[in-house]
C-alpha positions in Angstrom: -15.4 8.6 3.7 -12.1 6.8 4.1 -10.0 5.3 1.2 -8.4 1.9 1.0 -5.9 0.9 -1.7 -5.1 -2.8 -1.8 -3.4 -5.4 -3.9 -4.8 -8.3 -5.9 -5.9 -10.4 -3.0 -8.3 -7.8 -1.7 -10.7 -8.9 -4.5 -10.7 -12.4 -3.0 -12.0 -11.3 0.4 -15.5 -10.2 1.3 -14.8 -6.7 2.5 -17.7 -4.4 2.0 -21.4 -4.3 2.6 -23.8 -2.2 0.4 -21.3 -2.3 -2.5 -21.6 0.1 -5.4 -19.1 -0.3 -8.2 -18.2 3.0 -9.9 -16.0 4.1 -12.8 -14.9 7.7 -12.2 -13.6 9.9 -15.0 -10.6 12.1 -13.9 -8.3 14.4 -15.8 -5.8 11.5 -15.6 -8.0 8.7 -16.8 -10.7 6.4 -15.5 -10.5 4.9 -12.0 -12.5 1.9 -10.8 -13.8 2.3 -7.2 -15.9 0.1 -5.0 -17.9 2.1 -2.5 -19.6 0.6 0.5 -19.4 0.3 4.2 -17.2 -1.5 6.8 -19.1 -1.8 10.1 -21.1 1.2 9.3 -18.2 3.4 8.1 -18.3 4.7 4.5 -15.2 3.6 2.5 -14.0 3.6 -1.0 -11.7 0.8 -2.1 -9.4 0.8 -5.1 -7.7 -2.4 -6.3 -4.4 -0.9 -7.6 -3.9 -3.7 -10.1 -7.4 -3.5 -11.5 -10.5 -5.7 -11.2 -9.0 -8.0 -13.9 -5.6 -8.0 -12.2 -4.2 -6.8 -15.5 -2.2 -3.7 -14.4 1.4 -4.4 -13.5 3.1 -2.0 -11.1 4.7 0.2 -13.8 1.3 0.7 -15.5 -0.8 1.6 -12.4 -2.5 5.0 -12.9 -1.9 6.4 -9.4 -2.9 9.9 -10.4 -6.4 8.7 -11.6 -6.8 6.5 -8.5 -6.1 9.1 -5.9 -7.8 11.9 -7.8 -10.9 9.8 -7.9 -10.7 9.2 -4.1 -10.4 12.9 -3.5 -13.3 13.7 -5.8 -15.4 11.4 -3.5 -14.6 13.4 -0.5 -11.8 11.1 0.8 -9.2 12.8 3.0 -7.5 9.7 4.6 -6.2 6.8 2.6 -4.8 3.5 3.9 -2.7 1.4 1.7 -2.0 -2.3 2.2 0.4 -4.6 0.3 3.0 -7.3 0.4 6.7 -6.7 0.5 10.0 -8.5 0.5 12.0 -8.4 3.7 15.5 -7.0 3.6 16.6 -7.8 7.1 17.7 -11.2 8.3 16.8 -10.5 11.9 13.1 -10.1 11.1 11.0 -13.3 11.5 8.3 -13.9 9.0 5.5 -13.3 8.5 5.7 -9.8 10.0 3.9 -6.5 9.6 5.7 -3.3 8.8 4.3 0.3 8.8 7.2 2.2 7.1 7.9 5.8 8.0 9.9 6.7 4.9 10.6 5.5 1.4 13.1 5.6 -1.5 11.7 5.8 -5.0 14.3 6.7 -7.6 12.6 5.1 -10.6 8.9 5.7 -10.9 8.9 9.5 -11.7 5.2 9.7 -10.8 3.8 13.2 -10.4 0.7 15.3 -11.1 3.0 18.2 -12.0 4.2 17.6 -15.6 3.5 21.2 -16.7 4.4 23.3 -13.6 7.3 23.7 -11.3 6.0 22.5 -7.9 8.0 20.6 -5.3 6.3 18.7 -2.4 8.0 17.2 0.6 7.2 13.5 0.4 6.4 11.2 3.3 3.8 9.0 5.0 1.2 10.6 7.3 2.2 10.2 10.9 -1.3 10.1 12.3 -2.4 7.2 10.0 0.9 5.4 10.8 0.2 5.6 14.5 -3.3 4.3 14.0 -2.1 1.3 12.0 0.6 0.5 14.5 -1.7 0.8 17.5 -4.3 -1.3 15.8 -1.9 -4.0 14.6 -0.3 -4.4 18.0 -3.7 -4.7 19.6 -5.2 -7.4 17.3 -2.5 -9.1 15.3 -0.6 -12.2 16.2 2.2 -11.1 13.8 5.3 -9.1 14.9 4.7 -5.4 14.2 7.5 -3.2 13.0 6.9 0.5 13.7 8.9 2.4 11.1 11.5 1.5 8.5 12.3 2.4 4.9 10.3 1.1 2.0 12.4 0.8 -1.2 10.3 1.0 -4.3 11.5 -0.7 -7.5 9.8 -0.2 -10.8 8.7 -3.7 -11.5 7.1 -5.8 -12.8 10.2 -8.0 -12.6 11.6 -9.0 -9.2 15.0 -7.6 -8.1 18.3 -9.2 -8.8 20.5 -10.6 -6.1 23.0 -7.8 -6.7 20.3 -5.2 -6.4 19.1 -6.6 -3.1 22.6 -6.7 -1.8 22.9 -3.0 -2.5 19.5 -1.7 -1.3 19.4 -3.8 1.9 22.0 -1.3 3.3 19.4 1.5 3.0 16.0 0.0 3.5 14.0 -2.5 5.5 11.6 -3.8 2.9 11.1 -3.7 -0.9 8.0 -3.3 -3.0 6.7 -1.7 -6.1 3.8 0.7 -5.3 3.8 2.5 -1.9 6.3 5.2 -2.8 4.3 6.3 -5.8 1.0 6.2 -3.9 2.5 8.4 -1.1 3.9 10.9 -3.6 0.6 11.4 -5.5 -1.4 11.5 -2.2 0.8 14.2 -0.9 0.5 16.2 -4.1 -3.3 16.0 -3.8 -3.3 17.0 -0.1 -4.4 13.5 1.1 -3.2 11.8 4.2 -1.7 8.4 3.3 0.1 5.6 5.1 0.6 1.9 4.3 0.8 -1.4 6.2 2.6 -4.3 4.6 2.9 -7.9 5.2 6.5 -9.1 4.9 5.8 -12.5 3.4 9.2 -13.5 2.1 12.9 -12.6 2.3 14.1 -10.7 -0.8 16.4 -12.4 -3.3 19.6 -13.4 -1.6 18.6 -12.5 2.0 19.4 -15.7 4.1 20.4 -17.2 0.7 16.8 -17.1 -0.3 15.9 -17.8 -3.9 12.8 -15.9 -4.8 9.9 -17.7 -6.6 7.0 -15.6 -7.7 4.4 -18.3 -7.2 5.6 -18.8 -3.7 5.4 -15.1 -3.0 1.8 -15.0 -4.3 0.9 -18.0 -2.1 2.3 -16.5 1.1 0.8 -13.0 0.3 -2.6 -14.6 -0.2 -2.3 -16.4 3.2 -1.5 -13.2 5.0 -3.8 -10.7 3.2 -6.8 -11.5 5.4 -4.8 -10.6 8.5 -3.7 -7.3 7.0 -7.2 -6.5 5.9 -8.6 -7.2 9.4 -6.2 -4.6 10.8 -7.1 -2.1 8.1 -10.8 -2.6 8.8 -10.3 -1.8 12.5 -8.0 1.1 11.6 -10.7 2.6 9.4 -13.1 2.5 12.4 -10.5 4.2 14.6 -9.9 7.0 12.1 -13.7 7.5 11.7 -14.1 7.8 15.5 -11.1 10.1 16.0 -11.4 12.3 12.9 -15.1 12.5 11.9 
């Protein structure tokens, strides 16, 4: 079984067949998981912001979500999301499959009562699958690699914050760093593909409007999910 973690718009797209909705108790809380099939492949999907879209980024229970996936036998998890672009030279919309991240603020970990250090990062095999698949079937430009800067949220970043972090990263979001850290602590392979739907605050003199971000992310979510669906099949064929 392969895991998928998506944003709010994944609920608006008919993704799975033979769907079974489950609430899974974990040592870290309850996780909501949709189990089903994509073209014959068993998958488990988690909507990171909840079925009611009521979990802002700083309140997502990443530990419960990824522990639930592992308890179902998932070894490979693909994330998908929407990010702000930090580079003026990128045309939008684009797809980015980051190869590193900066996350100074979330502090997420499973290890609150023991001294254990993991080396964080995205899984290179899953990254390669996502890049290969995106370049084969997407009409969007595909950026292989780059740094994802995670802010805490739920507020958007100030113009001054973007002016600083654009020197160190290529895109900005609120979840993928935390997901990658928890996945690594649980021994799960994880990589993320993101649509870059808008320029971050101040890039190209852009003034960020949340409603406009949501509109653009909704438009591009289906393209991202199409790639993830094909990537799931590739992982199944190559690893199972």
